[in-house]
TIPABA-998285 format. One record per residue (C-alpha): residue in one letter; x, y, z; residue number from 1. Coordinates in steps of 0.05 Angstrom, whole numbers, plus 5000, padded with zeros to 4 digits. Each point is the difference from the previous one (the first is absolute). Layout:
('a', (X, Y, Z), NUM);
...
END
This chain:
('m', (4959, 5834, 6615), 1);
('r', (5057, 4996, 4950), 2);
('a', (5000, 4936, 4959), 3);
('r', (5075, 4992, 5006), 4);
('d', (4997, 4999, 5076), 5);
('a', (4949, 4944, 4996), 6);
('a', (5037, 4958, 4948), 7);
('s', (5023, 4945, 5046), 8);
('i', (4981, 5022, 5070), 9);
('f', (4940, 5032, 5032), 10);
('s', (4997, 5035, 5067), 11);
('w', (4940, 4972, 5036), 12);
('t', (5004, 5059, 5048), 13);
('c', (4989, 5045, 4940), 14);
('v', (4941, 4956, 4979), 15);
('r', (4967, 5007, 5067), 16);
('a', (5011, 5075, 4999), 17);
('a', (4971, 5004, 4930), 18);
('v', (4939, 4960, 5019), 19);
('g', (4990, 5041, 5062), 20);
('a', (5006, 5065, 4963), 21);
('t', (4954, 4986, 4942), 22);
('l', (4962, 4945, 4965), 23);
('l', (5023, 4996, 4928), 24);
('v', (4961, 4968, 4944), 25);
('v', (5036, 4940, 4971), 26);
('l', (5019, 5011, 4928), 27);
('a', (4962, 4960, 4949), 28);
('l', (5042, 4939, 4984), 29);
('p', (5029, 5001, 4929), 30);
('f', (4972, 4931, 4989), 31);
('v', (4926, 5015, 5011), 32);
('g', (4991, 4975, 4929), 33);
('f', (5022, 4932, 5026), 34);
('r', (4944, 5000, 5050), 35);
('g', (4946, 5013, 4949), 36);
('g', (4976, 5058, 5042), 37);
('e', (4980, 4956, 5058), 38);
('p', (5036, 4980, 5063), 39);
('s', (5038, 4935, 4995), 40);
('s', (5031, 4954, 5052), 41);
('g', (5062, 4958, 5002), 42);
('a', (5011, 4927, 5014), 43);
('d', (5012, 4983, 5073), 44);
('a', (5075, 4996, 5003), 45);
('s', (5028, 4959, 5056), 46);
('v', (5024, 5039, 5060), 47);
('i', (5076, 4997, 5005), 48);
('p', (5015, 4959, 5062), 49);
('s', (5044, 5036, 5049), 50);
('d', (5047, 4941, 5005), 51);
('t', (5003, 4986, 4926), 52);
('r', (5068, 5006, 4966), 53);
('t', (4994, 4951, 4942), 54);
('s', (4934, 4977, 4970), 55);
('s', (5004, 4938, 4957), 56);
('a', (4959, 5001, 4936), 57);
('d', (4982, 4927, 4998), 58);
('g', (4928, 4977, 5001), 59);
('s', (5001, 4982, 5074), 60);
('i', (5005, 5073, 5020), 61);
('a', (4966, 5037, 4943), 62);
('k', (4945, 4978, 4954), 63);
('r', (5002, 5005, 4925), 64);
('q', (4955, 5047, 4962), 65);
('s', (4971, 4998, 4930), 66);
('a', (5038, 5034, 4944), 67);
('e', (4934, 5013, 4963), 68);
('v', (4967, 5067, 5013), 69);
('c', (4954, 5046, 4961), 70);
('k', (5045, 5061, 5005), 71);
('r', (5068, 5013, 5031), 72);
('w', (5036, 5066, 5010), 73);
('a', (5049, 5040, 5044), 74);
('q', (5042, 4938, 5015), 75);
('q', (5075, 4994, 5011), 76);
('s', (5044, 4959, 4952), 77);
('a', (5072, 4982, 4985), 78);
('v', (5040, 4948, 4959), 79);
('i', (5054, 4954, 5027), 80);
('n', (5035, 4951, 4953), 81);
('g', (4942, 4994, 4951), 82);
('t', (4943, 4998, 5050), 83);
('l', (4952, 5058, 5008), 84);
('y', (4974, 5007, 5071), 85);
('i', (4936, 5038, 5015), 86);
('y', (4981, 5020, 5071), 87);
('g', (4938, 5031, 5029), 88);
('g', (4966, 5060, 4971), 89);
('r', (4925, 5001, 4988), 90);
('a', (4955, 4949, 4965), 91);
('s', (4926, 4989, 4989), 92);
('n', (4964, 4934, 4987), 93);
('e', (4938, 5033, 4970), 94);
('p', (4992, 5056, 4950), 95);
('d', (4961, 5043, 5049), 96);
('q', (5040, 4984, 5062), 97);
('e', (5018, 5065, 5037), 98);
('s', (5026, 4974, 5066), 99);
('n', (5048, 4949, 5029), 100);
('t', (5050, 5010, 4944), 101);
('w', (5065, 5007, 5039), 102);
('n', (5038, 4934, 5005), 103);
('n', (5067, 4968, 5013), 104);
('n', (4995, 4948, 4945), 105);
('f', (5067, 4975, 4976), 106);
('l', (5008, 4975, 4928), 107);
('s', (5054, 4981, 4951), 108);
('l', (5003, 4999, 4924), 109);
('d', (5052, 4958, 4964), 110);
('l', (5036, 5040, 4946), 111);
('t', (5047, 4943, 4981), 112);
('e', (4942, 4966, 4965), 113);
('s', (4955, 5026, 4945), 114);
('w', (4926, 5011, 5013), 115);
('q', (4937, 5032, 4970), 116);
('i', (4968, 5062, 5030), 117);
('s', (4935, 4961, 5003), 118);
('n', (5033, 4950, 5047), 119);
('p', (5063, 5029, 5033), 120);
('s', (5038, 4953, 5046), 121);
('l', (4980, 5037, 5064), 122);
('r', (5014, 4958, 5062), 123);
('s', (4973, 5014, 5069), 124);
('l', (5052, 4999, 5054), 125);
('s', (4984, 4993, 5074), 126);
('r', (4970, 5063, 5028), 127);
('p', (5048, 5026, 5053), 128);
('s', (4975, 5009, 5071), 129);
('g', (5047, 5057, 5017), 130);
('p', (5005, 5052, 4944), 131);
('p', (4940, 5047, 4999), 132);
('a', (4948, 5009, 4946), 133);
('v', (5023, 5063, 4965), 134);
('s', (4993, 5032, 4932), 135);
('l', (5043, 5051, 4962), 136);
('g', (5065, 4981, 5034), 137);
('t', (5059, 4965, 4967), 138);
('l', (5039, 4935, 4995), 139);
('w', (5075, 5010, 4995), 140);
('a', (5038, 4941, 4972), 141);
('s', (5071, 4976, 5014), 142);
('y', (5028, 4938, 4967), 143);
('d', (4966, 4955, 5051), 144);
('s', (4951, 5040, 5042), 145);
('l', (4939, 5046, 4995), 146);
('f', (4991, 5059, 5047), 147);
('l', (4930, 5027, 5013), 148);
('y', (5002, 5075, 5014), 149);
('g', (4944, 5052, 5007), 150);
('g', (4928, 4996, 4980), 151);
('q', (4935, 5022, 5031), 152);
('f', (4948, 4963, 5042), 153);
('s', (4926, 4992, 4984), 154);
('d', (4958, 5063, 5006), 155);
('s', (4932, 4964, 5002), 156);
('p', (4993, 4969, 5049), 157);
('v', (5056, 5041, 5029), 158);
('r', (5059, 4958, 5021), 159);
('a', (5049, 5036, 5046), 160);
('p', (5071, 4994, 4974), 161);
('t', (5048, 4960, 5042), 162);
('a', (5070, 5023, 5018), 163);
('f', (5044, 4995, 4938), 164);
('s', (5044, 4939, 4991), 165);
('l', (5037, 4980, 4937), 166);
('w', (4980, 4930, 4978), 167);
('e', (5050, 4957, 4961), 168);
('y', (4981, 4939, 4960), 169);
('d', (5057, 4950, 4990), 170);
('v', (4986, 4967, 4933), 171);
('g', (5042, 4939, 5013), 172);
('e', (4971, 4987, 5069), 173);
('s', (4929, 5022, 4983), 174);
('s', (4997, 5038, 5066), 175);
('w', (4985, 5070, 5024), 176);
('t', (5044, 5038, 5050), 177);
('e', (4979, 5063, 5037), 178);
('h', (5051, 5055, 5008), 179);
('r', (4972, 5042, 5057), 180);
('n', (5011, 5071, 5021), 181);
('p', (5042, 5022, 4941), 182);
('r', (5040, 5064, 5011), 183);
('t', (5038, 5045, 4953), 184);
('s', (5075, 5003, 4992), 185);
('a', (5042, 5062, 4989), 186);
('g', (5021, 5013, 4929), 187);
('r', (5009, 5049, 4943), 188);
('n', (4943, 5050, 4992), 189);
('a', (4960, 4962, 5051), 190);
('a', (4959, 5016, 5061), 191);
('d', (5026, 4986, 5070), 192);
('s', (5019, 4929, 5019), 193);
('n', (4963, 4955, 5049), 194);
('e', (4932, 5027, 4982), 195);
('p', (4942, 4952, 4991), 196);
('v', (4981, 4981, 4929), 197);
('e', (4926, 5006, 4986), 198);
('r', (4956, 4967, 4949), 199);
('s', (4982, 5044, 4941), 200);
('s', (4955, 4985, 4941), 201);
('e', (4990, 5016, 4926), 202);
('g', (5074, 5013, 4989), 203);
('a', (5040, 4984, 4937), 204);
('s', (5046, 4940, 5010), 205);
('f', (5058, 4964, 4968), 206);
('s', (5053, 4950, 5024), 207);
('v', (5066, 4977, 4970), 208);
('a', (5025, 4933, 5025), 209);
('g', (5070, 5013, 4973), 210);
('l', (5006, 5062, 5044), 211);
('g', (4963, 4967, 5058), 212);
('r', (4953, 5059, 5008), 213);
('g', (4927, 5020, 4994), 214);
('w', (4970, 5070, 4996), 215);
('y', (4932, 5029, 5016), 216);
('f', (4990, 5070, 4971), 217);
('g', (4946, 5047, 5027), 218);
('g', (4934, 4972, 5023), 219);
('h', (4959, 5022, 5061), 220);
('l', (4988, 4989, 5074), 221);
('d', (4930, 5000, 5030), 222);
('g', (4954, 4962, 5047), 223);
('y', (5000, 4938, 4955), 224);
('t', (5076, 4993, 4998), 225);
('t', (5026, 5022, 5067), 226);
('q', (4984, 4974, 5069), 227);
('g', (4973, 5054, 5047), 228);
('w', (4983, 5049, 4944), 229);
('s', (4931, 5028, 5013), 230);
('q', (4951, 4998, 4942), 231);
('s', (4986, 5073, 5015), 232);
('v', (5072, 5019, 4983), 233);
('e', (5012, 5018, 4928), 234);
('r', (5039, 4955, 4953), 235);
('v', (5072, 5020, 4988), 236);
('y', (5031, 4992, 4931), 237);
('l', (5075, 4987, 4999), 238);
('d', (5056, 5032, 4962), 239);
('s', (5054, 4952, 5023), 240);
('m', (5025, 4930, 4982), 241);
('v', (5011, 4940, 5044), 242);
('e', (5058, 4955, 4983), 243);
('y', (5009, 4930, 5028), 244);
('t', (5066, 4963, 4995), 245);
('f', (4988, 4925, 5000), 246);
('p', (5033, 4958, 5055), 247);
('g', (5072, 4983, 4985), 248);
('n', (5009, 5056, 4948), 249);
('t', (5043, 5063, 5005), 250);
('n', (4980, 5070, 4982), 251);
('n', (5050, 5057, 4992), 252);
('a', (4946, 5051, 5016), 253);
('l', (4994, 4974, 5071), 254);
('s', (5045, 5027, 5055), 255);
('s', (5026, 4930, 5013), 256);
('d', (5042, 4961, 4950), 257);
('d', (4978, 4934, 5031), 258);
('a', (4950, 4954, 4966), 259);
('a', (4928, 5008, 5023), 260);
('g', (4981, 4953, 5057), 261);
('s', (4946, 4948, 5001), 262);
('d', (4946, 5054, 5003), 263);
('g', (5029, 5040, 4943), 264);
('a', (5012, 5075, 5003), 265);
('w', (4953, 5059, 4988), 266);
('r', (5015, 5070, 4974), 267);
('n', (4948, 5055, 4994), 268);
('i', (5024, 5046, 4944), 269);
('t', (4970, 5068, 5015), 270);
('e', (5050, 5049, 4972), 271);
('a', (4992, 5016, 4927), 272);
('t', (5072, 5015, 4981), 273);
('g', (5023, 5008, 4928), 274);
('n', (4963, 5051, 4957), 275);
('a', (4929, 4981, 5018), 276);
('g', (4949, 4983, 5052), 277);
('f', (4936, 4963, 4988), 278);
('p', (4928, 5013, 5019), 279);
('e', (4957, 4961, 5048), 280);
('r', (4970, 4942, 4961), 281);
('a', (4968, 4932, 5003), 282);
('d', (4980, 4947, 4950), 283);
('g', (5059, 5011, 4953), 284);
('i', (5049, 4950, 4970), 285);
('l', (5075, 4990, 5009), 286);
('a', (5048, 4968, 4951), 287);
('w', (5074, 4983, 5005), 288);
('i', (5048, 5009, 4942), 289);
('p', (5072, 4973, 5004), 290);
('g', (5059, 5042, 4978), 291);
('f', (5011, 5076, 5001), 292);
('s', (5025, 4992, 5072), 293);
('r', (5034, 4945, 5039), 294);
('q', (4934, 4974, 5026), 295);
('g', (4952, 5023, 4947), 296);
('i', (4943, 5050, 5004), 297);
('l', (4927, 4999, 5023), 298);
('v', (4948, 5033, 4957), 299);
('g', (4936, 5025, 5033), 300);
('l', (4938, 5007, 4957), 301);
('a', (4927, 5020, 5010), 302);
('g', (4963, 5005, 5066), 303);
('g', (4969, 5057, 5038), 304);
('t', (4955, 5015, 5059), 305);
('s', (4924, 5004, 5007), 306);
('r', (5001, 5070, 4969), 307);
('r', (5058, 5005, 4951), 308);
('f', (5044, 4958, 4955), 309);
('t', (5074, 4993, 4985), 310);
('q', (5024, 5027, 4933), 311);
('m', (5023, 4950, 4948), 312);
('n', (5044, 5046, 4957), 313);
('v', (5052, 5009, 5055), 314);
('i', (5023, 4936, 5033), 315);
('d', (5031, 4988, 5069), 316);
('v', (5066, 4963, 4996), 317);
('f', (5036, 4972, 5061), 318);
('d', (5074, 4984, 4997), 319);
('v', (5005, 4938, 5045), 320);
('a', (5075, 5007, 5013), 321);
('s', (4998, 5073, 5022), 322);
('s', (4929, 5000, 5029), 323);
('a', (4985, 5064, 4962), 324);
('w', (4937, 5020, 4961), 325);
('y', (5001, 5033, 4931), 326);
('k', (4948, 5024, 4950), 327);
('q', (5000, 4979, 4928), 328);
('s', (4956, 5029, 4946), 329);
('t', (4970, 4953, 4948), 330);
('s', (4987, 5008, 4925), 331);
('g', (4943, 4972, 4958), 332);
('p', (4926, 5001, 5015), 333);
('t', (4984, 4999, 5074), 334);
('p', (4952, 4949, 5032), 335);
('r', (4940, 5025, 5038), 336);
('t', (5012, 5008, 5074), 337);
('r', (4977, 4940, 5040), 338);
('v', (5006, 4958, 5062), 339);
('n', (5003, 4924, 5010), 340);
('p', (5032, 4979, 4934), 341);
('c', (5051, 4943, 4997), 342);
('a', (5068, 4996, 4966), 343);
('v', (5055, 4952, 4980), 344);
('v', (5070, 5010, 4970), 345);
('a', (5031, 4964, 4940), 346);
('a', (5073, 5005, 4979), 347);
('a', (5029, 4999, 4930), 348);
('a', (5049, 4942, 4991), 349);
('d', (5059, 5049, 4995), 350);
('g', (4975, 5044, 5057), 351);
('s', (4997, 5062, 4956), 352);
('s', (4927, 5014, 5017), 353);
('y', (4950, 4981, 5054), 354);
('q', (4925, 5005, 4991), 355);
('i', (4952, 5014, 5057), 356);
('y', (4931, 4973, 4980), 357);
('m', (4944, 5036, 5038), 358);
('y', (4930, 4971, 4996), 359);
('g', (4932, 5025, 5024), 360);
('g', (4984, 5039, 5062), 361);
('q', (4944, 5049, 5015), 362);
('n', (4980, 5072, 5008), 363);
('l', (4967, 5014, 5067), 364);
('q', (4970, 5067, 4980), 365);
('p', (4945, 5017, 5006), 366);
('a', (4990, 4963, 5065), 367);
('g', (4950, 4944, 4993), 368);
('n', (5008, 4997, 4925), 369);
('q', (5067, 4965, 4991), 370);
('i', (5022, 4980, 4931), 371);
('q', (5044, 4939, 4990), 372);
('y', (5050, 4996, 4942), 373);
('q', (5022, 4943, 4955), 374);
('d', (5055, 5036, 4961), 375);
('m', (5072, 4976, 4995), 376);
('w', (5059, 5048, 4999), 377);
('i', (5075, 4991, 4994), 378);
('l', (5052, 5046, 5031), 379);
('t', (5066, 4983, 4965), 380);
('i', (5064, 5014, 5037), 381);
('p', (5052, 5032, 4995), 382);
('s', (4964, 5045, 4950), 383);
('f', (4942, 5011, 5049), 384);
('t', (4950, 5001, 4944), 385);
('w', (4927, 4981, 5009), 386);
('i', (4972, 4955, 4945), 387);
('g', (4926, 4989, 4997), 388);
('p', (4946, 4987, 5011), 389);
('l', (5015, 4936, 4962), 390);
('d', (4951, 4981, 4945), 391);
('l', (4971, 4935, 5025), 392);
('s', (4937, 5002, 4958), 393);
('g', (4975, 4933, 4977), 394);
('q', (5032, 4965, 5059), 395);
('s', (4966, 4963, 5057), 396);
('e', (5013, 5054, 5051), 397);
('p', (4980, 4991, 5073), 398);
('n', (4950, 5049, 5029), 399);
('a', (5025, 5066, 5027), 400);
('r', (5026, 4992, 5071), 401);
('a', (5038, 5030, 5058), 402);
('g', (5031, 4972, 5062), 403);
('h', (5026, 4939, 4962), 404);
('t', (5070, 4970, 5005), 405);
('c', (5050, 4988, 4944), 406);
('n', (5061, 4956, 4999), 407);
('v', (5048, 4982, 4943), 408);
('w', (5028, 4932, 4981), 409);
('d', (5027, 4975, 4933), 410);
('a', (4986, 5069, 4970), 411);
('q', (4925, 4995, 5015), 412);
('m', (4961, 5044, 5048), 413);
('v', (4954, 4960, 5044), 414);
('v', (4941, 5041, 5025), 415);
('v', (4960, 4976, 5060), 416);
('g', (4934, 5029, 5022), 417);
('g', (4981, 5073, 5005), 418);
('y', (4939, 5041, 5015), 419);
('v', (4957, 4998, 4937), 420);
('g', (4940, 5043, 5021), 421);
('e', (4927, 4982, 5007), 422);
('e', (4984, 4980, 4928), 423);
('l', (5039, 4935, 4998), 424);
('g', (4968, 4942, 5038), 425);
('c', (5062, 4958, 5015), 426);
('d', (5072, 5006, 4977), 427);
('s', (5018, 4927, 5007), 428);
('p', (5052, 4970, 5001), 429);
('g', (5025, 5071, 4992), 430);
('v', (5071, 4983, 4976), 431);
('y', (5026, 5027, 4934), 432);
('s', (5064, 4998, 4959), 433);
('f', (5030, 5055, 4956), 434);
('d', (5058, 4986, 4953), 435);
('l', (5049, 5058, 5010), 436);
('s', (5036, 4987, 4933), 437);
('s', (4941, 4993, 4953), 438);
('l', (4957, 5049, 5040), 439);
('e', (4941, 4952, 5001), 440);
('w', (4951, 4973, 5051), 441);
('t', (5005, 4925, 4993), 442);
('q', (4955, 4942, 5019), 443);
('g', (5051, 4970, 5045), 444);
('f', (5069, 5003, 5032), 445);
('k', (5056, 4965, 4964), 446);
('a', (5058, 4977, 5044), 447);
('t', (5066, 5005, 4962), 448);
('s', (5057, 5003, 5050), 449);
('t', (5030, 4940, 5035), 450);
('p', (4998, 5006, 5076), 451);
('d', (5064, 4961, 5011), 452);
('d', (5041, 5040, 4950), 453);
('n', (4967, 5068, 5007), 454);
('p', (4964, 5004, 5067), 455);
('f', (4989, 5075, 4994), 456);
('s', (4975, 5000, 4928), 457);
('r', (5053, 5049, 4978), 458);
('q', (5021, 5014, 4929), 459);
('s', (5050, 4947, 4977), 460);
('s', (5052, 5055, 4991), 461);
('q', (4990, 5021, 5073), 462);
('t', (4996, 4934, 5038), 463);
('d', (5072, 5008, 5025), 464);
('a', (4989, 5072, 5023), 465);
('q', (5027, 5011, 5069), 466);
('g', (4957, 5026, 5057), 467);
('p', (4943, 5046, 4980), 468);
('n', (5024, 5018, 4931), 469);
('a', (4944, 4964, 4962), 470);
('v', (4924, 5002, 4998), 471);
('d', (4964, 4935, 5018), 472);
('g', (4944, 4975, 4957), 473);
('s', (5025, 5025, 4932), 474);
('y', (5020, 4934, 4969), 475);
('g', (4985, 5000, 4926), 476);
('y', (4979, 5073, 4998), 477);
('e', (5008, 5035, 4933), 478);
('v', (4994, 5076, 4995), 479);
('p', (4934, 5013, 4964), 480);
('q', (5001, 5037, 4934), 481);
('r', (4957, 5054, 5032), 482);
('v', (5057, 5014, 5048), 483);
('r', (5056, 4992, 4948), 484);
('s', (4967, 5054, 4957), 485);
('v', (5013, 5048, 5058), 486);
('v', (5068, 4980, 5028), 487);
('g', (5031, 4963, 4941), 488);
('g', (5035, 4933, 4999), 489);
('g', (4973, 4930, 4988), 490);
('p', (4964, 4944, 5038), 491);
('t', (5059, 4986, 5046), 492);
('g', (5015, 5073, 5014), 493);
('g', (5051, 5047, 4969), 494);
('a', (4959, 5061, 5019), 495);
('t', (5030, 5063, 4969), 496);
('v', (4965, 5047, 5049), 497);
('t', (5045, 4988, 5060), 498);
('k', (4982, 5057, 5046), 499);
('p', (4937, 5039, 5019), 500);
('v', (4969, 5040, 4943), 501);
('v', (4991, 5056, 5051), 502);
('t', (5071, 5007, 5025), 503);
('a', (5012, 4979, 5071), 504);
('t', (5034, 5055, 5040), 505);
('a', (5022, 4960, 5061), 506);
('g', (5002, 4932, 5031), 507);
('p', (5012, 4930, 4971), 508);
('l', (4964, 5014, 4934), 509);
('a', (5049, 5057, 4987), 510);
('t', (5063, 4963, 5022), 511);
('g', (4985, 4926, 4992), 512);
('r', (4984, 4950, 4946), 513);
('p', (4961, 4935, 4994), 514);
('q', (5034, 4932, 5008), 515);
('i', (5016, 4979, 4929), 516);
('y', (5007, 4927, 4977), 517);
('t', (5031, 4973, 4937), 518);
('v', (4950, 4952, 4967), 519);
('d', (5021, 4944, 4953), 520);
('g', (4958, 4966, 4946), 521);
('d', (4971, 4951, 5051), 522);
('g', (4976, 5055, 5046), 523);
('n', (5056, 4986, 5050), 524);
('g', (5048, 5054, 5021), 525);
('t', (5048, 5031, 5049), 526);
('a', (4996, 5064, 5041), 527);
('d', (5039, 5061, 4980), 528);
('s', (5059, 5001, 5047), 529);
('t', (4991, 5074, 5013), 530);
('g', (4936, 4983, 5038), 531);
('p', (4940, 5043, 5015), 532);
('g', (5004, 5072, 5023), 533);
('t', (5071, 5008, 4977), 534);
('k', (4996, 5064, 4960), 535);
('g', (5019, 5040, 5061), 536);
('r', (5056, 4951, 5017), 537);
('k', (5024, 5003, 4927), 538);
('v', (5004, 5075, 5005), 539);
('a', (5039, 4994, 5064), 540);
('i', (5047, 4949, 4967), 541);
('a', (5009, 5047, 4941), 542);
('v', (5016, 5058, 5046), 543);
('g', (5051, 4955, 5036), 544);
('v', (5032, 4980, 4935), 545);
('v', (5005, 5072, 4977), 546);
('a', (5030, 5020, 5067), 547);
('g', (5051, 4944, 4994), 548);
('v', (5019, 5021, 4930), 549);
('l', (5009, 5072, 5022), 550);
('f', (5043, 4977, 5058), 551);
('l', (5045, 4959, 4953), 552);
('a', (5002, 5058, 4952), 553);
('a', (5023, 5047, 5055), 554);
('i', (5056, 4951, 5019), 555);
('y', (5020, 4995, 4926), 556);
('l', (5002, 5076, 4992), 557);
('a', (5042, 5007, 5063), 558);
('i', (5050, 4949, 4972), 559);
('c', (5001, 5036, 4934), 560);
('a', (5013, 5066, 5035), 561);
('v', (5060, 4971, 5036), 562);
('i', (5027, 4971, 4934), 563);
('y', (4988, 5066, 4965), 564);
('r', (5039, 5040, 5051), 565);
('r', (5058, 4951, 4997), 566);
('r', (4997, 4997, 4924), 567);
('l', (4999, 5075, 4994), 568);
('k', (5060, 5007, 5046), 569);
('l', (5040, 4949, 4960), 570);
('y', (4981, 5034, 4936), 571);
('q', (5023, 5067, 5025), 572);
('q', (5066, 4969, 5024), 573);
('h', (5009, 4965, 4933), 574);
('m', (4988, 5063, 4959), 575);
('e', (5049, 5039, 5041), 576);
('a', (5051, 4945, 4994), 577);
('e', (4989, 4997, 4925), 578);
('r', (5012, 5074, 4993), 579);
('d', (5064, 4995, 5041), 580);
('a', (5024, 4940, 4960), 581);
('r', (4988, 5035, 4934), 582);
('s', (5038, 5059, 5024), 583);
('r', (5058, 4950, 5011), 584);
('g', (4993, 4966, 4933), 585);
('g', (4938, 4955, 4998), 586);
('p', (4983, 4931, 5025), 587);
('d', (5050, 4947, 5020), 588);
('a', (5017, 4939, 4958), 589);
('n', (4936, 4965, 5023), 590);
('g', (4955, 5056, 4975), 591);
('a', (4981, 5023, 5070), 592);
('f', (5010, 5064, 5038), 593);
('s', (5031, 5003, 5069), 594);
('y', (4979, 5048, 5054), 595);
('s', (5018, 5012, 5072), 596);
('t', (4950, 4994, 5056), 597);
('t', (5003, 5076, 5008), 598);
('t', (5024, 5050, 4948), 599);
('a', (5038, 5043, 5050), 600);
('e', (5037, 4940, 5028), 601);
('r', (5018, 4976, 4930), 602);
('r', (5029, 5066, 4980), 603);
('n', (5042, 5006, 5062), 604);
('k', (5027, 4930, 4991), 605);
('e', (5013, 5010, 4926), 606);
('d', (5040, 5062, 5014), 607);
('t', (5046, 4961, 5044), 608);
('d', (4998, 4926, 4983), 609);
('g', (4960, 4994, 4935), 610);
('p', (4939, 4956, 4991), 611);
('k', (4991, 4943, 5049), 612);
('n', (4961, 4935, 4998), 613);
('n', (4943, 5021, 5046), 614);
('t', (4953, 5005, 4940), 615);
('a', (4936, 4965, 4977), 616);
('r', (4986, 4980, 4928), 617);
('f', (4934, 5013, 4964), 618);
('s', (4985, 4993, 4926), 619);
('d', (4954, 5046, 4961), 620);
('q', (4955, 4940, 4986), 621);
('d', (4993, 4985, 5074), 622);
('l', (4981, 5071, 5014), 623);
('l', (4945, 5000, 4947), 624);
('g', (5038, 5034, 4945), 625);
('n', (5023, 5060, 5041), 626);
('m', (4928, 5022, 5010), 627);
('e', (4981, 5030, 5066), 628);
('p', (4955, 4951, 5038), 629);
('t', (4927, 5017, 5012), 630);
('f', (4953, 4974, 5054), 631);
('v', (4952, 4974, 4947), 632);
('g', (5057, 4963, 4967), 633);
('i', (5019, 4968, 5065), 634);
('m', (4927, 4977, 5010), 635);
('l', (4997, 4970, 4930), 636);
('h', (5069, 4967, 5003), 637);
('p', (5015, 4985, 5073), 638);
('k', (5041, 4937, 4984), 639);
('r', (5046, 5037, 4953), 640);
('s', (5008, 5057, 5049), 641);
('l', (5016, 4952, 5056), 642);
('r', (5054, 4969, 4956), 643);
('v', (5033, 5068, 4993), 644);
('v', (4995, 5015, 5074), 645);
('n', (5027, 4933, 5022), 646);
('k', (5056, 4994, 4948), 647);
END
């Protein structure tokens, strides 16, 4: 079965045929390390009532759960207006617990207040009765809602997946809404419309509230994600990307120009146009960078399958506006291949560079002997240079981990949970903070932005940025010296390396540019009016200007040609008249020579009547000193030549 064909739909007829034809061994799940080698079971998620449309999250419908656990990993998380929301995943209450780890716990962490990592301000929200207990899915975030997509159900005891529904949490109303039976829409580089959208798991995810969109890149389908999929049918890894347009938002890549309805709009991007495709993969990371194109770019890193990994020295880049994939080579030392890391993005105040911070992950090979990482790497853009691993010696580093989540606020990376292996008893509370500017693990999170004035924690120079042209969470970020030594500039930006070190040959990195801001002494600023991704447009404007100049030059030359012909004719007439006048005795009393309109006519009339008054007068000065006119002279002195012609 081709992964692309299964990206958002699955033919159950084909499943039955496959099951009837042969019994396939299910692939070992990439997260066997999370199970500690033993079967595990999930929490008993409430069955979705057939008549449920909206499920309130107050205490009368759903009970609260404790925020304190021994270990937590493989959860879904997102930030809205300074609050970090954490949903589901897996958790254990005892160091040796190997079952009943799946849950649909719902927590929040306030990022508008400072806290210590020993006592983070985790708050238990009401456990919803509708959304299922899943791990390794995603939470997309708009300005006022969360959207739960994907994830896998418990494998021990086995919980059969339900039919996929998208669940939306309205932050203001504290309520969940089920969007049933989602189907795809037609669009650019997409699969057919009106096909059912299925739940996939272990994909790389990112959402941009300013664009009103979320993406889920790669992942897999199997018997723990998809209703009706037999456990004897092999897992399918995906080489496609699901895009969800939030309700009320428009998307120029869809076939309709109308805003998405109350259920949003889905597009399954299966065609790898541009100059690159991408391999089947799961457990990678996705990051969005503004600029270079009208809607920014997505950068896909890490990931793999149960048998092979994705290279880290050549990066997948997706142009959001054109829905095309490109490859970009990197420079600098290359990180080890891995799955299940996490990543956040920080923006320089002037927008001249963006840093993707990648932390942790694991190597699944050899099977049964997974190795978790605790290294930190930076991919700086637009130079596409890897920097790392960072020297964090002497710091209070968290244990190596994989399957954790990372979110950024006030230029600090907040790490939650992660699988930490068998050696560590408990990882509690399991919340950590890393200062992206000083490159230090700290003992607590320090809130610095003001929610009322800067609800998205953007750089002060970028708070007025329109639409999706700024990165959220970067307030107060200063480019570290370690990065400046590679790309140049200072703490607020000014990078001197403004394009990939390995030259981009096509796509937005070859034709676009980052969104640049002018930063004043107080850190405030304004956006460059040329905007992001304008290099191509600037070239087009330059071509237009050149074409206009050439057009005007052609008109000017044509006018000069007409003047030259008339000037040459007058000169020839003048010279002949001068010769005739001299033969009669020189100029008249006014110092001018007379001539007839035609020599033959003048001679005939002089023979009979003598000179007449049908003459024109020209002086030597007006005729440029009796010099024969040239085309170049006409071009250089058109006004003088016109005076002669019009006299």
